[in-house]
C-alpha positions as CSV (number, residue, x, y, z in Angstrom):
1,M,3.4,-39.1,9.8
2,R,-0.6,-40.6,10.7
3,Y,1.5,-43.4,8.7
4,M,3.8,-43.6,11.6
5,R,1.1,-42.3,14.4
6,K,-0.6,-46.0,13.5
7,L,2.3,-48.0,13.4
8,F,3.5,-46.6,16.4
9,L,0.1,-47.7,17.8
10,I,0.2,-51.6,17.4
11,V,3.2,-51.8,18.3
12,T,2.3,-50.3,21.4
13,L,-0.5,-51.8,21.8
14,I,0.8,-55.9,20.8
15,L,3.9,-55.4,23.2
16,T,1.2,-54.5,26.2
17,G,-0.4,-57.4,25.0
18,L,2.9,-59.7,25.5
19,G,3.2,-57.9,29.2
20,V,-0.1,-58.5,29.3
21,S,-0.2,-62.5,29.3
22,L,3.9,-62.7,31.0
23,A,2.5,-60.0,34.1
24,Q,0.7,-63.9,34.4
25,D,3.5,-65.3,35.1
26,K,4.0,-66.5,38.8
27,N,7.6,-64.1,38.4
28,P,8.4,-61.1,40.0
29,G,11.3,-60.2,38.0
30,K,9.1,-61.3,34.6
31,R,6.6,-59.5,36.3
32,E,8.2,-56.0,37.2
33,K,10.1,-55.9,33.5
34,M,7.4,-56.2,32.0
35,F,5.4,-53.2,33.8
36,R,9.0,-51.3,33.5
37,E,8.4,-51.9,28.9
38,V,4.9,-51.2,29.4
39,Q,5.9,-48.2,31.7
40,E,8.1,-47.3,28.5
41,F,5.8,-47.8,26.3
42,K,3.0,-46.0,27.9
43,M,5.9,-42.6,28.4
44,K,6.3,-42.6,24.4
45,Y,3.0,-43.1,22.8
46,L,2.2,-40.6,25.5
47,A,4.7,-38.2,24.0
48,Q,3.8,-38.8,20.6
49,E,0.4,-37.7,20.9
50,M,1.6,-34.7,22.5
51,D,3.9,-33.7,19.9
52,L,6.3,-33.0,22.1
53,S,10.4,-31.5,20.9
54,E,13.2,-33.5,21.8
55,L,13.6,-31.2,24.1
56,Q,9.9,-31.7,25.9
57,K,10.4,-35.4,26.2
58,K,13.9,-35.6,28.2
59,R,12.0,-32.8,31.3
60,F,8.9,-34.9,30.5
61,F,10.5,-38.7,31.2
62,E,12.5,-37.7,34.0
63,L,9.2,-36.0,35.5
64,Y,6.4,-38.2,34.3
65,E,8.4,-40.7,36.0
66,E,8.5,-39.6,39.2
67,M,5.2,-38.7,39.2
68,S,4.0,-42.1,38.5
69,E,5.9,-43.4,41.6
70,K,4.5,-41.2,44.2
71,K,1.6,-42.7,42.7
72,K,2.9,-45.9,43.0
73,E,3.3,-45.2,46.7
74,I,-0.2,-43.4,46.8
75,F,-2.3,-46.2,46.0
76,Q,-0.1,-48.7,47.4
77,E,-1.6,-48.8,51.4
78,A,-5.1,-49.1,50.1
79,I,-3.8,-51.3,47.0
80,N,-2.5,-53.8,49.4
81,M,-5.3,-53.8,52.4
82,D,-7.8,-54.2,48.8
83,K,-6.3,-57.2,48.2
84,A,-5.7,-59.4,52.0
85,L,-9.7,-58.0,52.4
86,K,-10.5,-59.6,49.4
87,H,-9.0,-63.3,51.1
88,K,-10.3,-62.3,54.0
89,K,-14.0,-65.1,54.5
90,D,-14.7,-62.9,57.6
91,A,-14.2,-59.1,56.7
92,S,-16.0,-56.6,58.7
93,E,-18.2,-53.9,58.0
94,A,-15.0,-51.9,59.3
95,D,-12.8,-53.4,56.9
96,Y,-15.3,-53.2,54.8
97,Q,-15.4,-49.0,55.5
98,K,-11.5,-48.6,56.2
99,V,-10.3,-50.2,52.5
100,T,-13.1,-47.5,52.1
101,E,-11.7,-45.2,53.4
102,A,-8.0,-45.2,52.2
103,Y,-8.7,-45.3,48.4
104,S,-10.6,-42.3,49.4
105,K,-8.0,-40.7,51.3
106,A,-5.4,-42.3,48.5
107,Q,-7.3,-40.0,45.4
108,T,-7.0,-37.3,48.1
109,E,-3.6,-36.9,48.1
110,W,-3.7,-38.0,44.6
111,S,-6.1,-35.2,43.1
112,E,-3.3,-33.0,45.0
113,L,0.1,-34.6,43.7
114,E,-1.6,-33.9,40.4
115,K,-2.4,-30.9,40.9
116,Q,1.7,-29.9,41.9
117,Y,2.5,-31.5,38.7
118,N,0.5,-30.7,36.3
119,E,2.0,-26.8,37.5
120,Q,5.2,-28.7,36.8
121,F,4.4,-29.5,33.2
122,A,3.5,-26.2,33.0
123,E,7.2,-25.5,33.6
124,F,7.9,-26.3,29.4
125,L,4.2,-27.9,28.7
126,T,1.5,-25.8,26.9
127,P,-2.4,-26.5,28.3
128,K,-2.6,-28.3,24.8
129,Q,0.2,-30.4,25.4
130,I,-1.2,-31.1,29.2
131,Y,-4.5,-32.0,28.2
132,K,-3.3,-34.1,25.4
133,M,-1.2,-35.8,28.0
134,R,-4.5,-36.6,30.1
135,E,-6.9,-37.4,26.9
136,A,-3.6,-40.0,25.9
137,E,-3.8,-41.7,29.3
138,S,-7.0,-42.5,29.3
139,S,-6.4,-43.7,26.0
140,F,-3.9,-46.3,26.6
141,K,-5.8,-46.5,29.7
142,A,-9.0,-48.1,27.7
143,K,-6.6,-50.4,25.2
144,L,-4.2,-51.9,28.2
145,D,-8.0,-52.6,29.6
146,E,-9.6,-53.8,26.2
147,M,-6.6,-55.9,25.9
148,K,-7.0,-57.2,29.3
149,H,-10.8,-58.8,28.5
150,N,-9.9,-60.0,25.7
151,R,-7.1,-61.9,26.7
152,R,-9.7,-63.2,29.2
153,K,-12.4,-63.9,27.1
154,D,-10.5,-65.6,25.2
155,H,-8.6,-67.6,27.6
156,H,-12.1,-68.2,29.2
157,K,-13.0,-69.8,24.9
158,S,-9.9,-71.6,25.3
159,R,-10.6,-72.9,28.2
160,E,-15.0,-74.6,27.8
161,T,-13.3,-76.1,24.2
162,N,-11.0,-78.0,26.3
163,D,-14.2,-79.2,28.8
164,K,-16.1,-80.1,26.0
165,D,-13.3,-81.9,24.7
């Protein structure tokens, strides 16, 4: 079982790395497809780490997908404001304040949403499984961030090498 877990993690990380490289593509269709694939692997990884039964998996996938969509919606306005601010050359203090407030509002809404979904998860998951879900989410995000960092580092190294030639 431990071997299968490691194998699944390795496959997930490789596919996630592939997805990260596709994310650099300007084609929104490819980016959306890549996002869906990464999300699908993430949910399988979470289910594995949480030791879900087949019955629990079906309910978990549906509810987790719903929660993820709502989370995305909550943060979308703040993210859009943040992107616009980064491209604004003459941003005012008020502009920065608006983005900061938008993120604070989104975090507050997300905390409330998370509490609601934890109550729904508790209907069919144990407290240990809910805890493992949060742990696995953090682990998955850390691995994804590490891969992004390594990819950027490798990209910079290859640019430096090309510049020397």
